[in-house]
N, CA, C and O atoms as a GROMACS GRO file, in nm:
protein
  244
    1UNK      N    1  14.406  11.870  12.933
    1UNK     CA    2  14.517  12.007  13.040
    1UNK      C    3  14.612  12.068  13.015
    1UNK      O    4  14.670  12.048  12.909
    2UNK      N    5  14.650  12.145  13.089
    2UNK     CA    6  14.677  12.252  13.024
    2UNK      C    7  14.852  12.277  12.978
    2UNK      O    8  14.924  12.320  13.068
    3UNK      N    9  14.879  12.265  12.917
    3UNK     CA   10  15.020  12.181  12.870
    3UNK      C   11  15.132  12.346  12.924
    3UNK      O   12  15.247  12.364  12.884
    4UNK      N   13  15.085  12.406  12.983
    4UNK     CA   14  15.239  12.441  13.090
    4UNK      C   15  15.205  12.452  13.202
    4UNK      O   16  15.287  12.511  13.272
    5UNK      N   17  15.032  12.387  13.296
    5UNK     CA   18  15.059  12.284  13.434
    5UNK      C   19  15.105  12.134  13.409
    5UNK      O   20  15.119  12.059  13.506
    6UNK      N   21  15.125  12.093  13.292
    6UNK     CA   22  15.182  11.960  13.295
    6UNK      C   23  15.287  11.989  13.243
    6UNK      O   24  15.322  11.874  13.217
    7UNK      N   25  15.389  12.065  13.195
    7UNK     CA   26  15.501  12.081  13.240
    7UNK      C   27  15.563  12.125  13.341
    7UNK      O   28  15.680  12.094  13.363
    8UNK      N   29  15.487  12.211  13.426
    8UNK     CA   30  15.529  12.246  13.516
    8UNK      C   31  15.507  12.139  13.614
    8UNK      O   32  15.606  12.102  13.677
    9UNK      N   33  15.431  12.102  13.630
    9UNK     CA   34  15.424  12.013  13.716
    9UNK      C   35  15.522  11.890  13.682
    9UNK      O   36  15.559  11.852  13.794
   10UNK      N   37  15.568  11.829  13.609
   10UNK     CA   38  15.661  11.716  13.564
   10UNK      C   39  15.763  11.787  13.517
   10UNK      O   40  15.810  11.750  13.409
   11UNK      N   41  15.814  11.891  13.577
   11UNK     CA   42  15.946  11.905  13.619
   11UNK      C   43  15.991  11.944  13.742
   11UNK      O   44  16.105  11.990  13.746
   12UNK      N   45  15.920  11.935  13.854
   12UNK     CA   46  15.871  12.006  13.953
   12UNK      C   47  15.874  11.869  14.045
   12UNK      O   48  15.971  11.879  14.120
   13UNK      N   49  15.804  11.747  14.066
   13UNK     CA   50  15.806  11.648  14.116
   13UNK      C   51  15.845  11.513  14.120
   13UNK      O   52  15.797  11.415  14.177
   14UNK      N   53  15.992  11.537  14.010
   14UNK     CA   54  16.138  11.476  14.042
   14UNK      C   55  16.210  11.516  14.184
   14UNK      O   56  16.276  11.451  14.266
   15UNK      N   57  16.163  11.670  14.175
   15UNK     CA   58  16.285  11.773  14.269
   15UNK      C   59  16.196  11.675  14.361
   15UNK      O   60  16.247  11.564  14.373
   16UNK      N   61  16.104  11.689  14.412
   16UNK     CA   62  16.002  11.616  14.555
   16UNK      C   63  16.088  11.519  14.585
   16UNK      O   64  16.153  11.526  14.690
   17UNK      N   65  16.105  11.390  14.482
   17UNK     CA   66  16.103  11.261  14.478
   17UNK      C   67  16.243  11.212  14.521
   17UNK      O   68  16.270  11.108  14.581
   18UNK      N   69  16.331  11.316  14.476
   18UNK     CA   70  16.454  11.335  14.542
   18UNK      C   71  16.489  11.339  14.603
   18UNK      O   72  16.600  11.289  14.619
   19UNK      N   73  16.413  11.412  14.706
   19UNK     CA   74  16.451  11.486  14.756
   19UNK      C   75  16.373  11.371  14.938
   19UNK      O   76  16.433  11.347  15.043
   20UNK      N   77  16.215  11.328  14.892
   20UNK     CA   78  16.191  11.251  14.962
   20UNK      C   79  16.268  11.145  14.988
   20UNK      O   80  16.286  11.121  15.107
   21UNK      N   81  16.350  11.030  14.859
   21UNK     CA   82  16.452  10.973  14.852
   21UNK      C   83  16.531  10.951  14.886
   21UNK      O   84  16.559  10.832  14.899
   22UNK      N   85  16.630  11.064  14.927
   22UNK     CA   86  16.735  11.178  15.017
   22UNK      C   87  16.649  11.134  15.186
   22UNK      O   88  16.704  11.065  15.271
   23UNK      N   89  16.531  11.182  15.198
   23UNK     CA   90  16.512  11.114  15.328
   23UNK      C   91  16.486  11.027  15.416
   23UNK      O   92  16.505  11.002  15.535
   24UNK      N   93  16.422  10.973  15.294
   24UNK     CA   94  16.429  10.816  15.303
   24UNK      C   95  16.544  10.725  15.355
   24UNK      O   96  16.550  10.630  15.434
   25UNK      N   97  16.639  10.798  15.271
   25UNK     CA   98  16.741  10.702  15.286
   25UNK      C   99  16.856  10.703  15.438
   25UNK      O  100  16.937  10.633  15.498
   26UNK      N  101  16.804  10.807  15.441
   26UNK     CA  102  16.885  10.936  15.562
   26UNK      C  103  16.847  10.763  15.693
   26UNK      O  104  16.910  10.692  15.772
   27UNK      N  105  16.668  10.778  15.623
   27UNK     CA  106  16.645  10.626  15.791
   27UNK      C  107  16.517  10.683  15.807
   27UNK      O  108  16.427  10.628  15.872
   28UNK      N  109  16.501  10.841  15.722
   28UNK     CA  110  16.334  10.909  15.741
   28UNK      C  111  16.249  10.783  15.728
   28UNK      O  112  16.290  10.736  15.621
   29UNK      N  113  16.119  10.669  15.792
   29UNK     CA  114  16.087  10.574  15.753
   29UNK      C  115  15.938  10.594  15.705
   29UNK      O  116  15.875  10.525  15.625
   30UNK      N  117  15.887  10.743  15.793
   30UNK     CA  118  15.781  10.843  15.792
   30UNK      C  119  15.725  10.885  15.689
   30UNK      O  120  15.604  10.900  15.671
   31UNK      N  121  15.862  10.917  15.576
   31UNK     CA  122  15.861  10.958  15.428
   31UNK      C  123  15.827  10.826  15.367
   31UNK      O  124  15.774  10.834  15.256
   32UNK      N  125  15.841  10.734  15.405
   32UNK     CA  126  15.809  10.631  15.306
   32UNK      C  127  15.630  10.639  15.172
   32UNK      O  128  15.606  10.662  15.053
   33UNK      N  129  15.587  10.618  15.246
   33UNK     CA  130  15.378  10.655  15.186
   33UNK      C  131  15.400  10.747  15.080
   33UNK      O  132  15.364  10.727  14.965
   34UNK      N  133  15.484  10.889  15.136
   34UNK     CA  134  15.510  11.066  15.040
   34UNK      C  135  15.565  10.998  14.898
   34UNK      O  136  15.521  10.982  14.784
   35UNK      N  137  15.692  10.965  14.976
   35UNK     CA  138  15.755  10.867  14.877
   35UNK      C  139  15.679  10.811  14.736
   35UNK      O  140  15.640  10.868  14.634
   36UNK      N  141  15.680  10.701  14.773
   36UNK     CA  142  15.581  10.655  14.671
   36UNK      C  143  15.473  10.658  14.589
   36UNK      O  144  15.441  10.587  14.494
   37UNK      N  145  15.395  10.803  14.669
   37UNK     CA  146  15.319  10.845  14.610
   37UNK      C  147  15.339  10.971  14.589
   37UNK      O  148  15.243  11.046  14.610
   38UNK      N  149  15.450  11.021  14.551
   38UNK     CA  150  15.547  11.099  14.498
   38UNK      C  151  15.650  11.029  14.360
   38UNK      O  152  15.705  11.099  14.275
   39UNK      N  153  15.655  10.897  14.366
   39UNK     CA  154  15.634  10.840  14.298
   39UNK      C  155  15.600  10.793  14.183
   39UNK      O  156  15.676  10.798  14.086
   40UNK      N  157  15.462  10.735  14.180
   40UNK     CA  158  15.314  10.716  14.137
   40UNK      C  159  15.302  10.861  14.052
   40UNK      O  160  15.314  10.857  13.929
   41UNK      N  161  15.285  10.954  14.103
   41UNK     CA  162  15.243  11.070  14.050
   41UNK      C  163  15.333  11.114  13.878
   41UNK      O  164  15.308  11.131  13.759
   42UNK      N  165  15.497  11.114  14.023
   42UNK     CA  166  15.570  11.193  13.879
   42UNK      C  167  15.561  11.097  13.747
   42UNK      O  168  15.564  11.143  13.633
   43UNK      N  169  15.544  10.892  13.792
   43UNK     CA  170  15.542  10.862  13.630
   43UNK      C  171  15.444  10.829  13.529
   43UNK      O  172  15.447  10.761  13.427
   44UNK      N  173  15.339  10.910  13.602
   44UNK     CA  174  15.176  10.948  13.565
   44UNK      C  175  15.247  11.109  13.497
   44UNK      O  176  15.324  11.083  13.404
   45UNK      N  177  15.239  11.209  13.517
   45UNK     CA  178  15.259  11.302  13.532
   45UNK      C  179  15.425  11.278  13.382
   45UNK      O  180  15.432  11.359  13.290
   46UNK      N  181  15.497  11.198  13.391
   46UNK     CA  182  15.563  11.226  13.270
   46UNK      C  183  15.570  11.143  13.158
   46UNK      O  184  15.636  11.170  13.058
   47UNK      N  185  15.473  10.998  13.179
   47UNK     CA  186  15.417  10.939  13.085
   47UNK      C  187  15.282  11.061  13.004
   47UNK      O  188  15.256  11.059  12.883
   48UNK      N  189  15.220  11.149  13.098
   48UNK     CA  190  15.106  11.271  12.970
   48UNK      C  191  15.157  11.365  12.973
   48UNK      O  192  15.094  11.468  12.994
   49UNK      N  193  15.355  11.364  12.946
   49UNK     CA  194  15.421  11.486  12.876
   49UNK      C  195  15.446  11.396  12.744
   49UNK      O  196  15.417  11.434  12.631
   50UNK      N  197  15.507  11.262  12.778
   50UNK     CA  198  15.549  11.225  12.689
   50UNK      C  199  15.434  11.180  12.567
   50UNK      O  200  15.471  11.142  12.456
   51UNK      N  201  15.301  11.189  12.604
   51UNK     CA  202  15.161  11.146  12.477
   51UNK      C  203  15.140  11.269  12.417
   51UNK      O  204  15.113  11.271  12.297
   52UNK      N  205  15.151  11.416  12.508
   52UNK     CA  206  15.142  11.536  12.494
   52UNK      C  207  15.236  11.560  12.358
   52UNK      O  208  15.201  11.618  12.256
   53UNK      N  209  15.342  11.512  12.381
   53UNK     CA  210  15.452  11.560  12.287
   53UNK      C  211  15.383  11.462  12.191
   53UNK      O  212  15.320  11.514  12.099
   54UNK      N  213  15.385  11.328  12.201
   54UNK     CA  214  15.337  11.242  12.036
   54UNK      C  215  15.211  11.293  11.979
   54UNK      O  216  15.177  11.292  11.860
   55UNK      N  217  15.148  11.338  12.081
   55UNK     CA  218  15.021  11.440  12.042
   55UNK      C  219  15.033  11.578  11.923
   55UNK      O  220  14.979  11.611  11.817
   56UNK      N  221  15.127  11.626  12.008
   56UNK     CA  222  15.164  11.799  11.933
   56UNK      C  223  15.320  11.774  11.909
   56UNK      O  224  15.406  11.786  11.996
   57UNK      N  225  15.344  11.737  11.770
   57UNK     CA  226  15.518  11.735  11.788
   57UNK      C  227  15.652  11.881  11.758
   57UNK      O  228  15.770  11.913  11.774
   58UNK      N  229  15.461  11.942  11.684
   58UNK     CA  230  15.561  12.048  11.668
   58UNK      C  231  15.482  12.144  11.784
   58UNK      O  232  15.382  12.200  11.738
   59UNK      N  233  15.499  12.160  11.866
   59UNK     CA  234  15.455  12.194  11.999
   59UNK      C  235  15.609  12.211  12.113
   59UNK      O  236  15.653  12.310  12.171
   60UNK      N  237  15.645  12.102  12.110
   60UNK     CA  238  15.818  12.137  12.143
   60UNK      C  239  15.876  12.223  12.041
   60UNK      O  240  15.955  12.306  12.086
   61UNK      N  241  15.864  12.224  11.959
   61UNK     CA  242  15.981  12.327  11.883
   61UNK      C  243  15.968  12.451  11.938
   61UNK      O  244  16.041  12.543  11.900
   0.00000   0.00000   0.00000
């Protein structure tokens, strides 16, 4: 996976999770499946980002 693509999505999905979380807290229960799905995707992307940084420690400098 391209490192730039991985960094882009791993920074964008927390924003999506926060927005959907706010909508769910306001009472829009129709967004619960999207919230759960985006939360799972965000966690997977953060794990991939961590593994990528662990694999290439000099790439982050």
